[in-house]
N, C-alpha and C positions, 0 to 999 in steps of 0.2 A: 884386740887381736887374738888373745887367748880364747875368749868366749866364741869368736868366730871359728877358730880351729875346732873347738869342741862340737859346735853345731854342724860343721862340715863333715866330721868324722863319724857321727853317730845319729841314729834315727831320731826324728822329732819327738817321738813319744818318750825318749830319754832326756833330750836336751831341754824340753819344755817342762820337765818336772821341777818341783820347788828347789830353791837354792839351798846352800849348806845350812842356813839359819832355820831351815825346817826341822833340824834336830832339836828335840824338846829338852828343856831343863830336866835334870835328874831328880828322882825322889830321894832326897837326902835322909829321910826318915825310914827308908826301906831297910829290911834286914839284909838285903843283898849288898855286898861290899861296893863302895863307890867305884873302885877300879873296875870291877866286873860289870857294873852298870855302864860305865864309860865305854868299855870295849864293845859291849852289846849294842849300845846306841849308835856308835860310829859304824860298826859292822853292818847293822841293819840299814843305815842310811846309805852306805855304799852299795849294798845289794839291791836296794830299791831305787838306786840312781838319784836319790836326793842329793848325794854327793857325787858329782859327775866324774867320769873317767878322765884322769889327768888333772883334776882340779886341785889347786893348792890348798892345804889345810893350815890356815893362819892360827897360830897358837893362841894369841890373845883373844881372838873372837870366840874360840871354843871354851876357853877357860871362863870367860865372862858369861857365855850362854849356858853352859852346863853347871856352873857354880862349883868348879873343881880346882885343884891346885895344879901348878905347872908340872910337878912331879907325877901326879896321877895321869895327866894328859900324855906325858912323854912315855910313861910305862905302857899306856894303852896303845900308843903308836908302835912301840917295840913289839907288842904281841901281834898286832895287825900286820906289821912288817913280816913277822915270822910266818904268817898265813899267806903272804903274798898279796894282800889287799892294799897295803900302803907301801910306798917307796920313800925312804928317808935319805936325803943327800946332805952331806956335811956342808955347812955354810949356806945351803939353799932351802932347807926345811923339808916338809913332807908333802907328798901329793898322793891322790888316789891312784893306785897302780894301774897301768895298762901294759900287757905283755908286749915285749919286742917281737919282731917277726920270728926270730929263732925260738924264743920262749913259747910263742903261740904254736908253732909247728910241733915242738916237743910235747907240749901239754896235750894237744889233740891226739898225737900218736899214743901217748900213755893212756889217755882216756879211752881210746878205741880198744886198746888191748885189755884194760881192766874191765871195761863194761862187757866185753865178750865173755870174760870169765864169770862175771856176775850173772849174765844170762844163762850160762851153762849151769851154774849153781842153782838158779831159780828152777830150771827144768828138772833138775835132780831132786830138789827138796820141797818145792812148793806144792800145796794141796790143790785139788780141783777148784776149791772155793777161791783160793788166791789167784789162780789163773783167770777165773771169772771176774775177779776184782780188777785184774790187770786189763782185761778186755774192756771193762767199763771206763777205765781211765782214758782209753783211746776214743771211745764214744764221746766222753765229756770233752776231751781236747778238740775233737772234730767239731763239736758244737761251738766251742769258743772260737775256733778258726773261722767258722762261717759267720760269727757274730761281730768280731772286732779285729782290727789290725794293731791294737795296742800291744807293743812287744812285752811289756811287763805282765799284762794279763796272760799272754801266750806262754811266757816263761813259767809263771806260777801254775798254770794248768798242766804244763808238761812235767812239772816237778811231782805231780801226783803219780804219774807213771813210774818215776824213779822211786818214790816212797814205797809203793807196793812191790816193785822189783826188789829193792833192798830187803824188805821185810821177808819176802819169800825165799831169798837167797841165803838168809840166816848167817850173814857175815858182817859184823860190826866194823871190822877192819877195812873191808872193801868200801863200805858206806862212808866211813870217815875220810879215807884217802880220796875217793871220787868226789865227795862233796867239796873237799878243799880244792880239787882241780876245777870243778865246775864253777866254783865261786871266782877263781882267778880268771876264767875266760868268760864270765857272765856278760860283760859288755860286748864281747865278740859274738857270743851266742845270740844276743839281741840284734846285733847287726845282721847276722845270717838270717834270722827269722823275719827281719823287716824287708827283705828282698821280695819284690812282687812274685807271688805264687809259691814262695818257699814254705810258708806255713802249711799250705795244702799238701805239698810234697812231703813235708815232715810227718804229717798225719798218716799219709799213705805208707811211708817207709816204716813207721812204728807199727802200723796195723799189720804189715807183712811179718814183722818180727813176732808180734803176738800170735798171729795165726800159726807160725812155725812152733812157737812155744806150746800152743794148745794141742798140737800133735805130738808133743814131747820130742820134737826134733831139735835137739840141742845144737847140733852142728850147723844146720841151716839158720836157726835163730841167731846164733852167735855171729855167723858170717854176715847176715843181713844187718845186724846191729852195728857191726864194725863199719860196714859200708855207709850206713846212715851217718855215723860220726865223721867219717872221712869226707863225705860230701859237705856236711855242715862246716867242717873245719876248713875245707878248701875255699868255700865261699867267703868265710870270715878272713882267712889269710890273704886271699886275693884283694879284698877290700882294704886290709891293713897295708898291703904292699903299695896300693895305689895312693893311699892317703894316710901316712903314718900318724898315729894318735898323738895328742899333745903330751909332751913329757916322755915319750918313748925314745929308745935309743936311736931309731931311724930318723926321728925328727931332729935329734941333736947332732947327727952326723953331717 
C-alpha cells in the first residue's frame, strides 16, 4: 500500500528509480570520516530519488549495506533531519521527508523572496561574461526540455542556471540558505516539472528573467523570477493538496 501511495503521488521518473539499496557501501579506507561519508551518501540518494519521498529508512538495512555502526547511522539521520531531508518520529523510525501543505507553502514563499534578492544582487554584481553564461544555461535547459521528460535530468539542467546565478550574486549566505530550501522541496519541484507542458513554460519564464537581467533591469528580473517561483509552487501545492504525500501530516490526519 505504501509503495502504491508513492507511485500515485510522484512522477514515474522518480518512482521508477532504484530502491534504497542502490546506496553503495562506503569506502572505509577513505580519509573522509565515516560519519561524513554516511551523511553524503544518504543526502545524495535522497536528492537523486534513489530514496523516495516518504520512504521509511530501516536502520538495520543501512547499517549492513554501508558497513557502519548504529551510532554513525543515527548521527547521520540527526544531521539530515536538521536539513529537513529526513523526518524522525519517536517509536516509528525515520522517513525521507516530504513537506506538509503548510510547510510547502511557507518554503515556496521564502524561496520566491530570497531568489528575488539573489537576482537583484546578480544584476548589480555580475560581469557581462557571467550574464552570457547565464543565458547559455537557459539555452542548454531548453535543449534538455526538448529532448527528454525525465524530471531528474530537467532538475539537474535547471540547477546550472542557479549555479551561475549564485556565483554572479557573490553571496554564499544566500546560496547556502536557498540550496537548503530547494533540497527540501525537490520532490515537489519534480512534481511541478512533470506536468505536461510545464517544463516548456519554465524555460520561457526563466528566459524572460535572463532577458531582463541582460538589460540590467533588476526590478523586472526580480519580479519575473518571483512570479516563476510562485507559479511552480502553486502547481506543486495544488498537487500535494489533491494527494497528500506518504508520511506527510495531511495523510496522517
